[in-house]
N, CA, C, O and the ligand as a Tripos MOL2 file, in Angstrom:
@<TRIPOS>MOLECULE
protein
  285   283    72     0     0
PROTEIN
NO_CHARGES

@<TRIPOS>ATOM
      1 N         -21.1830   17.1790  -94.3390 N.3       1 MET1
      2 CA        -21.2700   17.9630  -93.0840 C.3       1 MET1
      3 C         -19.9260   17.9330  -92.3890 C.2       1 MET1
      4 O         -19.3880   16.8830  -92.0370 O.2       1 MET1
      5 N         -19.4300   19.0910  -92.2160 N.am      2 THR2
      6 CA        -18.1300   19.1720  -91.5740 C.3       2 THR2
      7 C         -18.2840   19.4450  -90.0860 C.2       2 THR2
      8 O         -19.2250   20.0990  -89.6350 O.2       2 THR2
      9 N         -17.3460   18.9300  -89.3680 N.am      3 THR3
     10 CA        -17.3930   19.1400  -87.9200 C.3       3 THR3
     11 C         -16.7490   20.4760  -87.5690 C.2       3 THR3
     12 O         -15.5920   20.7250  -87.9070 O.2       3 THR3
     13 N         -17.4820   21.3050  -86.9120 N.am      4 PRO4
     14 CA        -16.9150   22.6040  -86.5330 C.3       4 PRO4
     15 C         -15.8240   22.4170  -85.4960 C.2       4 PRO4
     16 O         -15.8680   21.4640  -84.7180 O.2       4 PRO4
     17 N         -14.8600   23.2980  -85.4730 N.am      5 PRO5
     18 CA        -13.7700   23.1880  -84.4940 C.3       5 PRO5
     19 C         -14.3120   23.2380  -83.0830 C.2       5 PRO5
     20 O         -15.0050   24.1810  -82.7020 O.2       5 PRO5
     21 N         -13.9970   22.2310  -82.3260 N.am      6 ALA6
     22 CA        -14.4990   22.1700  -80.9610 C.3       6 ALA6
     23 C         -13.8290   23.2390  -80.1050 C.2       6 ALA6
     24 O         -12.6120   23.4180  -80.1330 O.2       6 ALA6
     25 N         -14.6390   23.9230  -79.3680 N.am      7 ALA7
     26 CA        -14.0950   24.9810  -78.5210 C.3       7 ALA7
     27 C         -13.2490   24.3960  -77.4010 C.2       7 ALA7
     28 O         -12.4050   25.0730  -76.8140 O.2       7 ALA7
     29 N         -13.4980   23.1080  -77.1170 N.am      8 SER8
     30 CA        -12.7620   22.4810  -76.0240 C.3       8 SER8
     31 C         -11.4530   21.8740  -76.5090 C.2       8 SER8
     32 O         -10.6710   21.3450  -75.7190 O.2       8 SER8
     33 N         -11.2220   21.9560  -77.8140 N.am      9 ALA9
     34 CA         -9.9860   21.3770  -78.3480 C.3       9 ALA9
     35 C          -8.7810   22.0950  -77.7430 C.2       9 ALA9
     36 O          -8.6950   23.3230  -77.7350 O.2       9 ALA9
     37 N          -7.8890   21.3090  -77.2540 N.am     10 ARG10
     38 CA         -6.6910   21.8900  -76.6420 C.3      10 ARG10
     39 C          -5.6190   22.0850  -77.6840 C.2      10 ARG10
     40 O          -5.4340   21.2600  -78.5790 O.2      10 ARG10
     41 N          -4.9350   23.1610  -77.5570 N.am     11 ARG11
     42 CA         -3.7810   23.3740  -78.4220 C.3      11 ARG11
     43 C          -2.5420   23.4710  -77.5480 C.2      11 ARG11
     44 O          -2.4800   24.2370  -76.5870 O.2      11 ARG11
     45 N          -1.5860   22.6830  -77.9100 N.am     12 VAL12
     46 CA         -0.3450   22.6760  -77.1420 C.3      12 VAL12
     47 C           0.8000   23.0430  -78.0800 C.2      12 VAL12
     48 O           0.7270   22.8040  -79.2850 O.2      12 VAL12
     49 N           1.8360   23.6130  -77.5280 N.am     13 PRO13
     50 CA          2.9910   23.9400  -78.3750 C.3      13 PRO13
     51 C           3.6770   22.6670  -78.8380 C.2      13 PRO13
     52 O           3.9810   21.7820  -78.0370 O.2      13 PRO13
     53 N           3.9140   22.5880  -80.1140 N.am     14 CYS14
     54 CA          4.5950   21.4320  -80.6770 C.3      14 CYS14
     55 C           5.9930   21.3340  -80.0590 C.2      14 CYS14
     56 O           6.7440   22.3090  -80.0750 O.2      14 CYS14
     57 N           6.3450   20.1680  -79.5170 N.am     15 PRO15
     58 CA          7.6590   19.9980  -78.8840 C.3      15 PRO15
     59 C           8.8190   20.2260  -79.8430 C.2      15 PRO15
     60 O           9.9510   20.4600  -79.4210 O.2      15 PRO15
     61 N           8.5300   20.1560  -81.1100 N.am     16 HIS16
     62 CA          9.6220   20.2690  -82.0850 C.3      16 HIS16
     63 C           9.7330   21.6700  -82.6660 C.2      16 HIS16
     64 O          10.8230   22.2390  -82.7160 O.2      16 HIS16
     65 N           8.6120   22.2250  -83.1030 N.am     17 CYS17
     66 CA          8.6740   23.5330  -83.7490 C.3      17 CYS17
     67 C           7.9780   24.6130  -82.9270 C.2      17 CYS17
     68 O           7.9350   25.7760  -83.3290 O.2      17 CYS17
     69 N           7.4370   24.2270  -81.7800 N.am     18 GLN18
     70 CA          6.7600   25.1650  -80.8920 C.3      18 GLN18
     71 C           5.5470   25.8030  -81.5460 C.2      18 GLN18
     72 O           5.0120   26.7940  -81.0490 O.2      18 GLN18
     73 N           5.1180   25.2330  -82.6590 N.am     19 GLY19
     74 CA          3.9190   25.7390  -83.3020 C.3      19 GLY19
     75 C           2.6940   25.1680  -82.6200 C.2      19 GLY19
     76 O           2.8050   24.2370  -81.8220 O.2      19 GLY19
     77 N           1.5420   25.7060  -82.9180 N.am     20 PRO20
     78 CA          0.3100   25.2120  -82.3080 C.3      20 PRO20
     79 C          -0.0250   23.8130  -82.8010 C.2      20 PRO20
     80 O          -0.1680   23.5780  -84.0010 O.2      20 PRO20
     81 N          -0.1460   22.8980  -81.8670 N.am     21 ALA21
     82 CA         -0.4950   21.5300  -82.2120 C.3      21 ALA21
     83 C          -1.8180   21.1820  -81.5480 C.2      21 ALA21
     84 O          -2.0190   21.4120  -80.3550 O.2      21 ALA21
     85 N          -2.7080   20.6260  -82.3490 N.am     22 LEU22
     86 CA         -4.0170   20.2700  -81.8130 C.3      22 LEU22
     87 C          -3.9000   19.0120  -80.9680 C.2      22 LEU22
     88 O          -3.5740   17.9370  -81.4710 O.2      22 LEU22
     89 N          -4.1670   19.1600  -79.6950 N.am     23 TYR23
     90 CA         -4.0870   18.0040  -78.8050 C.3      23 TYR23
     91 C          -5.4630   17.3590  -78.7450 C.2      23 TYR23
     92 O          -6.2430   17.5680  -77.8170 O.2      23 TYR23
     93 N          -5.7210   16.5740  -79.7680 N.am     24 ASP24
     94 CA         -7.0320   15.9550  -79.8750 C.3      24 ASP24
     95 C          -6.8800   14.6080  -80.5750 C.2      24 ASP24
     96 O          -5.8840   14.3530  -81.2520 O.2      24 ASP24
     97 N          -7.8500   13.7820  -80.4040 N.am     25 ALA25
     98 CA         -7.7830   12.4410  -80.9970 C.3      25 ALA25
     99 C          -7.6910   12.5130  -82.5170 C.2      25 ALA25
    100 O          -7.1990   11.5900  -83.1660 O.2      25 ALA25
    101 N          -8.1680   13.6170  -83.0700 N.am     26 SER26
    102 CA         -8.1110   13.7590  -84.5240 C.3      26 SER26
    103 C          -6.6870   14.0110  -84.9950 C.2      26 SER26
    104 O          -6.3650   13.8310  -86.1690 O.2      26 SER26
    105 N          -5.8520   14.4240  -84.0760 N.am     27 ASN27
    106 CA         -4.4580   14.6590  -84.4340 C.3      27 ASN27
    107 C          -3.6410   13.4600  -83.9930 C.2      27 ASN27
    108 O          -3.2740   13.3310  -82.8250 O.2      27 ASN27
    109 N          -3.3670   12.5990  -84.9330 N.am     28 ARG28
    110 CA         -2.6530   11.3660  -84.5810 C.3      28 ARG28
    111 C          -1.1990   11.6390  -84.2570 C.2      28 ARG28
    112 O          -0.5030   10.7680  -83.7340 O.2      28 ARG28
    113 N          -0.7350   12.8350  -84.5600 N.am     29 TRP29
    114 CA          0.6680   13.1630  -84.3140 C.3      29 TRP29
    115 C           0.8530   13.9090  -83.0010 C.2      29 TRP29
    116 O           1.9620   14.3150  -82.6530 O.2      29 TRP29
    117 N          -0.2390   14.0820  -82.2860 N.am     30 ARG30
    118 CA         -0.1080   14.8060  -81.0280 C.3      30 ARG30
    119 C           0.9370   14.1490  -80.1400 C.2      30 ARG30
    120 O           1.0870   12.9300  -80.2170 O.2      30 ARG30
    121 N           1.6540   14.8590  -79.3190 N.am     31 PRO31
    122 CA          1.4920   16.3070  -79.1450 C.3      31 PRO31
    123 C           2.1930   17.1290  -80.2230 C.2      31 PRO31
    124 O           2.3190   18.3470  -80.0920 O.2      31 PRO31
    125 N           2.6390   16.4830  -81.2640 N.am     32 PHE32
    126 CA          3.2890   17.2310  -82.3430 C.3      32 PHE32
    127 C           2.2270   17.7940  -83.2720 C.2      32 PHE32
    128 O           1.0790   17.3480  -83.2640 O.2      32 PHE32
    129 N           2.6140   18.7640  -84.0600 N.am     33 CYS33
    130 CA          1.6530   19.4140  -84.9390 C.3      33 CYS33
    131 C           1.5110   18.6410  -86.2370 C.2      33 CYS33
    132 O           0.5080   18.7820  -86.9370 O.2      33 CYS33
    133 N           2.4960   17.8320  -86.5610 N.am     34 SER34
    134 CA          2.4320   17.1200  -87.8260 C.3      34 SER34
    135 C           3.3420   15.9020  -87.7920 C.2      34 SER34
    136 O           4.1570   15.7240  -86.8870 O.2      34 SER34
    137 N           3.1720   15.0760  -88.8070 N.am     35 GLU35
    138 CA          3.9960   13.8800  -88.8920 C.3      35 GLU35
    139 C           5.4680   14.2550  -89.0170 C.2      35 GLU35
    140 O           6.3520   13.6180  -88.4440 O.2      35 GLU35
    141 N           5.6920   15.3080  -89.7870 N.am     36 ARG36
    142 CA          7.0720   15.7490  -90.0100 C.3      36 ARG36
    143 C           7.7790   16.0410  -88.6910 C.2      36 ARG36
    144 O           8.9010   15.5960  -88.4510 O.2      36 ARG36
    145 N           7.0860   16.8050  -87.8400 N.am     37 CYS37
    146 CA          7.7040   17.1720  -86.5680 C.3      37 CYS37
    147 C           7.8840   15.9370  -85.6810 C.2      37 CYS37
    148 O           8.8860   15.8020  -84.9780 O.2      37 CYS37
    149 N           6.9190   15.0640  -85.7290 N.am     38 ARG38
    150 CA          7.0040   13.8780  -84.8810 C.3      38 ARG38
    151 C           8.2090   13.0270  -85.2740 C.2      38 ARG38
    152 O           8.9870   12.5990  -84.4210 O.2      38 ARG38
    153 N           8.3470   12.7930  -86.5540 N.am     39 ILE39
    154 CA          9.4570   11.9780  -87.0260 C.3      39 ILE39
    155 C          10.7800   12.6630  -86.7570 C.2      39 ILE39
    156 O          11.7500   12.0350  -86.3320 O.2      39 ILE39
    157 N          10.8030   13.9610  -87.0110 N.am     40 ALA40
    158 CA         12.0410   14.7080  -86.8060 C.3      40 ALA40
    159 C          12.4640   14.6550  -85.3490 C.2      40 ALA40
    160 O          13.6410   14.4890  -85.0290 O.2      40 ALA40
    161 N          11.4770   14.7990  -84.4730 N.am     41 ASP41
    162 CA         11.8200   14.8280  -83.0560 C.3      41 ASP41
    163 C          12.2270   13.4460  -82.5730 C.2      41 ASP41
    164 O          13.2150   13.3000  -81.8540 O.2      41 ASP41
    165 N          11.4680   12.4350  -82.9660 N.am     42 LEU42
    166 CA         11.8000   11.0770  -82.5530 C.3      42 LEU42
    167 C          13.1360   10.6520  -83.1400 C.2      42 LEU42
    168 O          13.9030    9.9280  -82.5060 O.2      42 LEU42
    169 N          13.4040   11.1090  -84.3520 N.am     43 GLY43
    170 CA         14.6720   10.7740  -84.9880 C.3      43 GLY43
    171 C          15.8330   11.3460  -84.1900 C.2      43 GLY43
    172 O          16.8470   10.6820  -83.9770 O.2      43 GLY43
    173 N          15.6690   12.5730  -83.7590 N.am     44 ALA44
    174 CA         16.7260   13.2110  -82.9790 C.3      44 ALA44
    175 C          16.9000   12.4830  -81.6550 C.2      44 ALA44
    176 O          18.0150   12.2800  -81.1740 O.2      44 ALA44
    177 N          15.7790   12.1020  -81.0880 N.am     45 TRP45
    178 CA         15.8300   11.4110  -79.8070 C.3      45 TRP45
    179 C          16.4960   10.0540  -79.9680 C.2      45 TRP45
    180 O          17.3050    9.6480  -79.1340 O.2      45 TRP45
    181 N          16.1550    9.3570  -81.0390 N.am     46 ALA46
    182 CA         16.7060    8.0280  -81.2770 C.3      46 ALA46
    183 C          18.2090    8.1070  -81.5060 C.2      46 ALA46
    184 O          18.9660    7.2640  -81.0240 O.2      46 ALA46
    185 N          18.6330    9.1270  -82.2450 N.am     47 SER47
    186 CA         20.0570    9.2470  -82.5270 C.3      47 SER47
    187 C          20.8280    9.4650  -81.2310 C.2      47 SER47
    188 O          21.9660    9.0190  -81.0820 O.2      47 SER47
    189 N          20.1780   10.1670  -80.2890 N.am     48 GLU48
    190 CA         20.8260   10.3620  -79.0000 C.3      48 GLU48
    191 C          20.8760    9.0470  -78.2360 C.2      48 GLU48
    192 O          21.8450    8.7400  -77.5430 O.2      48 GLU48
    193 N          19.8130    8.2910  -78.3850 N.am     49 LYS49
    194 CA         19.7210    7.0330  -77.6570 C.3      49 LYS49
    195 C          20.7700    6.0490  -78.1520 C.2      49 LYS49
    196 O          21.3820    5.3160  -77.3750 O.2      49 LYS49
    197 N          20.9600    6.0550  -79.4620 N.am     50 PHE50
    198 CA         21.9120    5.1090  -80.0350 C.3      50 PHE50
    199 C          23.3430    5.4580  -79.6520 C.2      50 PHE50
    200 O          24.2400    4.6150  -79.7000 O.2      50 PHE50
    201 N          23.5350    6.6910  -79.2790 N.am     51 ARG51
    202 CA         24.8820    7.0820  -78.8630 C.3      51 ARG51
    203 C          25.0880    6.6500  -77.4250 C.2      51 ARG51
    204 O          24.7230    7.3570  -76.4860 O.2      51 ARG51
    205 N          25.6690    5.4990  -77.2720 N.am     52 VAL52
    206 CA         25.9040    4.9920  -75.9230 C.3      52 VAL52
    207 C          27.2710    5.4590  -75.4410 C.2      52 VAL52
    208 O          28.3040    5.0310  -75.9560 O.2      52 VAL52
    209 N          27.2630    6.3270  -74.4650 N.am     53 PRO53
    210 CA         28.5510    6.8450  -73.9700 C.3      53 PRO53
    211 C          29.3550    5.7620  -73.2590 C.2      53 PRO53
    212 O          28.8170    5.0050  -72.4500 O.2      53 PRO53
    213 N          30.5980    5.7000  -73.5570 N.am     54 GLY54
    214 CA         31.4750    4.7480  -72.8840 C.3      54 GLY54
    215 C          31.2870    3.3220  -73.3620 C.2      54 GLY54
    216 O          31.7750    2.3870  -72.7270 O.2      54 GLY54
    217 N          30.5900    3.1410  -74.4690 N.am     55 ALA55
    218 CA         30.3590    1.7950  -74.9650 C.3      55 ALA55
    219 C          31.6040    1.2570  -75.6580 C.2      55 ALA55
    220 O          31.8390    0.0490  -75.6990 O.2      55 ALA55
    221 N          32.3870    2.1670  -76.1950 N.am     56 ALA56
    222 CA         33.5850    1.7470  -76.9060 C.3      56 ALA56
    223 C          34.5940    1.1750  -75.9130 C.2      56 ALA56
    224 O          34.8320    1.7540  -74.8530 O.2      56 ALA56
    225 N          35.1830    0.0330  -76.2660 N.am     57 PRO57
    226 CA         36.1790   -0.5710  -75.3770 C.3      57 PRO57
    227 C          37.4070    0.3180  -75.2400 C.2      57 PRO57
    228 O          37.9400    0.8360  -76.2220 O.2      57 PRO57
    229 N          37.8270    0.4730  -74.0300 N.am     58 SER58
    230 CA         39.0010    1.3130  -73.7990 C.3      58 SER58
    231 C          40.0500    0.5050  -73.0540 C.2      58 SER58
    232 O          39.7820   -0.6010  -72.5840 O.2      58 SER58
    233 N          41.2180    1.0540  -72.9530 N.am     59 ASP59
    234 CA         42.2910    0.3390  -72.2630 C.3      59 ASP59
    235 C          42.3090    0.6680  -70.7720 C.2      59 ASP59
    236 O          43.2630    0.3680  -70.0540 O.2      59 ASP59
    237 N          41.2060    1.3030  -70.3310 N.am     60 ASP60
    238 CA         41.1520    1.6250  -68.9040 C.3      60 ASP60
    239 C          40.9700    0.3540  -68.0850 C.2      60 ASP60
    240 O          40.2250   -0.5470  -68.4710 O.2      60 ASP60
    241 N          41.6440    0.2950  -66.9760 N.am     61 ASP61
    242 CA         41.5150   -0.8670  -66.1120 C.3      61 ASP61
    243 C          40.1480   -0.8280  -65.4330 C.2      61 ASP61
    244 O          39.8110    0.1570  -64.7750 O.2      61 ASP61
    245 N          39.3660   -1.8870  -65.5870 N.am     62 PRO62
    246 CA         38.0240   -1.8970  -64.9790 C.3      62 PRO62
    247 C          38.0640   -1.8670  -63.4680 C.2      62 PRO62
    248 O          37.0610   -1.5700  -62.8180 O.2      62 PRO62
    249 N          39.2230   -2.1740  -62.9050 N.am     63 ASN63
    250 CA         39.3330   -2.1550  -61.4470 C.3      63 ASN63
    251 C          39.5210   -0.7460  -60.9160 C.2      63 ASN63
    252 O          39.3470   -0.4850  -59.7260 O.2      63 ASN63
    253 N          39.8760    0.1500  -61.8080 N.am     64 VAL64
    254 CA         40.0880    1.5240  -61.3780 C.3      64 VAL64
    255 C          38.7480    2.2410  -61.3120 C.2      64 VAL64
    256 O          38.0280    2.3190  -62.3070 O.2      64 VAL64
    257 N          38.4170    2.7630  -60.1360 N.am     65 PRO65
    258 CA         37.1460    3.4860  -60.0330 C.3      65 PRO65
    259 C          37.1220    4.7170  -60.9470 C.2      65 PRO65
    260 O          38.1520    5.3150  -61.2570 O.2      65 PRO65
    261 N          35.9250    5.0580  -61.3540 N.am     66 ALA66
    262 CA         35.7910    6.1810  -62.2680 C.3      66 ALA66
    263 C          36.3040    7.4540  -61.6070 C.2      66 ALA66
    264 O          35.9970    7.7520  -60.4530 O.2      66 ALA66
    265 N          37.0710    8.1680  -62.3520 N.am     67 ALA67
    266 CA         37.6300    9.4060  -61.8230 C.3      67 ALA67
    267 C          36.5110   10.4080  -61.6240 C.2      67 ALA67
    268 O          35.6370   10.5620  -62.4770 O.2      67 ALA67
    269 N          36.5460   11.0790  -60.5010 N.am     68 ARG68
    270 CA         35.5010   12.0520  -60.2090 C.3      68 ARG68
    271 C          35.9800   13.4460  -60.6070 C.2      68 ARG68
    272 O          37.0120   13.9350  -60.1480 O.2      68 ARG68
    273 N          35.2100   14.0400  -61.4490 N.am     69 GLY69
    274 CA         35.5820   15.3790  -61.8860 C.3      69 GLY69
    275 C          35.2940   16.4040  -60.7970 C.2      69 GLY69
    276 O          34.1400   16.7010  -60.4880 O.2      69 GLY69
    277 N          36.3310   16.9190  -60.2450 N.am     70 GLU70
    278 CA         36.1340   17.8980  -59.1860 C.3      70 GLU70
    279 C          35.9950   19.3000  -59.7590 C.2      70 GLU70
    280 O          35.5120   20.2180  -59.0970 O.2      70 GLU70
    281 N          36.3990   19.4310  -60.9190 N.am     71 GLY71
    282 CA         36.3120   20.7630  -61.4760 C.3      71 GLY71
    283 C          36.2720   20.6860  -62.9080 C.2      71 GLY71
    284 O          36.1970   21.7150  -63.5800 O.2      71 GLY71
    285 ZN          5.6450   21.0760  -85.2000 Zn       72 ZN72
@<TRIPOS>BOND
     1     1     2 1
     2     2     3 1
     3     3     4 2
     4     3     5 am
     5     5     6 1
     6     6     7 1
     7     7     8 2
     8     7     9 am
     9     9    10 1
    10    10    11 1
    11    11    12 2
    12    11    13 am
    13    13    14 1
    14    14    15 1
    15    15    16 2
    16    15    17 am
    17    17    18 1
    18    18    19 1
    19    19    20 2
    20    19    21 am
    21    21    22 1
    22    22    23 1
    23    23    24 2
    24    23    25 am
    25    25    26 1
    26    26    27 1
    27    27    28 2
    28    27    29 am
    29    29    30 1
    30    30    31 1
    31    31    32 2
    32    31    33 am
    33    33    34 1
    34    34    35 1
    35    35    36 2
    36    35    37 am
    37    37    38 1
    38    38    39 1
    39    39    40 2
    40    39    41 am
    41    41    42 1
    42    42    43 1
    43    43    44 2
    44    43    45 am
    45    45    46 1
    46    46    47 1
    47    47    48 2
    48    47    49 am
    49    49    50 1
    50    50    51 1
    51    51    52 2
    52    51    53 am
    53    53    54 1
    54    54    55 1
    55    55    56 2
    56    55    57 am
    57    57    58 1
    58    58    59 1
    59    59    60 2
    60    59    61 am
    61    61    62 1
    62    62    63 1
    63    63    64 2
    64    63    65 am
    65    65    66 1
    66    66    67 1
    67    67    68 2
    68    67    69 am
    69    69    70 1
    70    70    71 1
    71    71    72 2
    72    71    73 am
    73    73    74 1
    74    74    75 1
    75    75    76 2
    76    75    77 am
    77    77    78 1
    78    78    79 1
    79    79    80 2
    80    79    81 am
    81    81    82 1
    82    82    83 1
    83    83    84 2
    84    83    85 am
    85    85    86 1
    86    86    87 1
    87    87    88 2
    88    87    89 am
    89    89    90 1
    90    90    91 1
    91    91    92 2
    92    91    93 am
    93    93    94 1
    94    94    95 1
    95    95    96 2
    96    95    97 am
    97    97    98 1
    98    98    99 1
    99    99   100 2
   100    99   101 am
   101   101   102 1
   102   102   103 1
   103   103   104 2
   104   103   105 am
   105   105   106 1
   106   106   107 1
   107   107   108 2
   108   107   109 am
   109   109   110 1
   110   110   111 1
   111   111   112 2
   112   111   113 am
   113   113   114 1
   114   114   115 1
   115   115   116 2
   116   115   117 am
   117   117   118 1
   118   118   119 1
   119   119   120 2
   120   119   121 am
   121   121   122 1
   122   122   123 1
   123   123   124 2
   124   123   125 am
   125   125   126 1
   126   126   127 1
   127   127   128 2
   128   127   129 am
   129   129   130 1
   130   130   131 1
   131   131   132 2
   132   131   133 am
   133   133   134 1
   134   134   135 1
   135   135   136 2
   136   135   137 am
   137   137   138 1
   138   138   139 1
   139   139   140 2
   140   139   141 am
   141   141   142 1
   142   142   143 1
   143   143   144 2
   144   143   145 am
   145   145   146 1
   146   146   147 1
   147   147   148 2
   148   147   149 am
   149   149   150 1
   150   150   151 1
   151   151   152 2
   152   151   153 am
   153   153   154 1
   154   154   155 1
   155   155   156 2
   156   155   157 am
   157   157   158 1
   158   158   159 1
   159   159   160 2
   160   159   161 am
   161   161   162 1
   162   162   163 1
   163   163   164 2
   164   163   165 am
   165   165   166 1
   166   166   167 1
   167   167   168 2
   168   167   169 am
   169   169   170 1
   170   170   171 1
   171   171   172 2
   172   171   173 am
   173   173   174 1
   174   174   175 1
   175   175   176 2
   176   175   177 am
   177   177   178 1
   178   178   179 1
   179   179   180 2
   180   179   181 am
   181   181   182 1
   182   182   183 1
   183   183   184 2
   184   183   185 am
   185   185   186 1
   186   186   187 1
   187   187   188 2
   188   187   189 am
   189   189   190 1
   190   190   191 1
   191   191   192 2
   192   191   193 am
   193   193   194 1
   194   194   195 1
   195   195   196 2
   196   195   197 am
   197   197   198 1
   198   198   199 1
   199   199   200 2
   200   199   201 am
   201   201   202 1
   202   202   203 1
   203   203   204 2
   204   203   205 am
   205   205   206 1
   206   206   207 1
   207   207   208 2
   208   207   209 am
   209   209   210 1
   210   210   211 1
   211   211   212 2
   212   211   213 am
   213   213   214 1
   214   214   215 1
   215   215   216 2
   216   215   217 am
   217   217   218 1
   218   218   219 1
   219   219   220 2
   220   219   221 am
   221   221   222 1
   222   222   223 1
   223   223   224 2
   224   223   225 am
   225   225   226 1
   226   226   227 1
   227   227   228 2
   228   227   229 am
   229   229   230 1
   230   230   231 1
   231   231   232 2
   232   231   233 am
   233   233   234 1
   234   234   235 1
   235   235   236 2
   236   235   237 am
   237   237   238 1
   238   238   239 1
   239   239   240 2
   240   239   241 am
   241   241   242 1
   242   242   243 1
   243   243   244 2
   244   243   245 am
   245   245   246 1
   246   246   247 1
   247   247   248 2
   248   247   249 am
   249   249   250 1
   250   250   251 1
   251   251   252 2
   252   251   253 am
   253   253   254 1
   254   254   255 1
   255   255   256 2
   256   255   257 am
   257   257   258 1
   258   258   259 1
   259   259   260 2
   260   259   261 am
   261   261   262 1
   262   262   263 1
   263   263   264 2
   264   263   265 am
   265   265   266 1
   266   266   267 1
   267   267   268 2
   268   267   269 am
   269   269   270 1
   270   270   271 1
   271   271   272 2
   272   271   273 am
   273   273   274 1
   274   274   275 1
   275   275   276 2
   276   275   277 am
   277   277   278 1
   278   278   279 1
   279   279   280 2
   280   279   281 am
   281   281   282 1
   282   282   283 1
   283   283   284 2
@<TRIPOS>SUBSTRUCTURE
     1 MET1         2 RESIDUE 1 A MET
     2 THR2         6 RESIDUE 1 A THR
     3 THR3        10 RESIDUE 1 A THR
     4 PRO4        14 RESIDUE 1 A PRO
     5 PRO5        18 RESIDUE 1 A PRO
     6 ALA6        22 RESIDUE 1 A ALA
     7 ALA7        26 RESIDUE 1 A ALA
     8 SER8        30 RESIDUE 1 A SER
     9 ALA9        34 RESIDUE 1 A ALA
    10 ARG10       38 RESIDUE 1 A ARG
    11 ARG11       42 RESIDUE 1 A ARG
    12 VAL12       46 RESIDUE 1 A VAL
    13 PRO13       50 RESIDUE 1 A PRO
    14 CYS14       54 RESIDUE 1 A CYS
    15 PRO15       58 RESIDUE 1 A PRO
    16 HIS16       62 RESIDUE 1 A HIS
    17 CYS17       66 RESIDUE 1 A CYS
    18 GLN18       70 RESIDUE 1 A GLN
    19 GLY19       74 RESIDUE 1 A GLY
    20 PRO20       78 RESIDUE 1 A PRO
    21 ALA21       82 RESIDUE 1 A ALA
    22 LEU22       86 RESIDUE 1 A LEU
    23 TYR23       90 RESIDUE 1 A TYR
    24 ASP24       94 RESIDUE 1 A ASP
    25 ALA25       98 RESIDUE 1 A ALA
    26 SER26      102 RESIDUE 1 A SER
    27 ASN27      106 RESIDUE 1 A ASN
    28 ARG28      110 RESIDUE 1 A ARG
    29 TRP29      114 RESIDUE 1 A TRP
    30 ARG30      118 RESIDUE 1 A ARG
    31 PRO31      122 RESIDUE 1 A PRO
    32 PHE32      126 RESIDUE 1 A PHE
    33 CYS33      130 RESIDUE 1 A CYS
    34 SER34      134 RESIDUE 1 A SER
    35 GLU35      138 RESIDUE 1 A GLU
    36 ARG36      142 RESIDUE 1 A ARG
    37 CYS37      146 RESIDUE 1 A CYS
    38 ARG38      150 RESIDUE 1 A ARG
    39 ILE39      154 RESIDUE 1 A ILE
    40 ALA40      158 RESIDUE 1 A ALA
    41 ASP41      162 RESIDUE 1 A ASP
    42 LEU42      166 RESIDUE 1 A LEU
    43 GLY43      170 RESIDUE 1 A GLY
    44 ALA44      174 RESIDUE 1 A ALA
    45 TRP45      178 RESIDUE 1 A TRP
    46 ALA46      182 RESIDUE 1 A ALA
    47 SER47      186 RESIDUE 1 A SER
    48 GLU48      190 RESIDUE 1 A GLU
    49 LYS49      194 RESIDUE 1 A LYS
    50 PHE50      198 RESIDUE 1 A PHE
    51 ARG51      202 RESIDUE 1 A ARG
    52 VAL52      206 RESIDUE 1 A VAL
    53 PRO53      210 RESIDUE 1 A PRO
    54 GLY54      214 RESIDUE 1 A GLY
    55 ALA55      218 RESIDUE 1 A ALA
    56 ALA56      222 RESIDUE 1 A ALA
    57 PRO57      226 RESIDUE 1 A PRO
    58 SER58      230 RESIDUE 1 A SER
    59 ASP59      234 RESIDUE 1 A ASP
    60 ASP60      238 RESIDUE 1 A ASP
    61 ASP61      242 RESIDUE 1 A ASP
    62 PRO62      246 RESIDUE 1 A PRO
    63 ASN63      250 RESIDUE 1 A ASN
    64 VAL64      254 RESIDUE 1 A VAL
    65 PRO65      258 RESIDUE 1 A PRO
    66 ALA66      262 RESIDUE 1 A ALA
    67 ALA67      266 RESIDUE 1 A ALA
    68 ARG68      270 RESIDUE 1 A ARG
    69 GLY69      274 RESIDUE 1 A GLY
    70 GLU70      278 RESIDUE 1 A GLU
    71 GLY71      282 RESIDUE 1 A GLY
    72 ZN72       285 GROUP 0 **** ****
């Protein structure tokens, strides 16, 4: 016996491919449409996270306040 598609099942646009993703407990990858999209999106996010701006040591004097970009 198969479970018929619930009319109350929400479908949300997949954050990665903008495809229809079932927002339901049966979809363990929600809000993504699939594992592929979830991994791809998290991977992209993680790569951004690992990129720590200004982490590299520079010869800038720490006593000098950060220059403000006026333009
Ligand atoms: Zn997707």
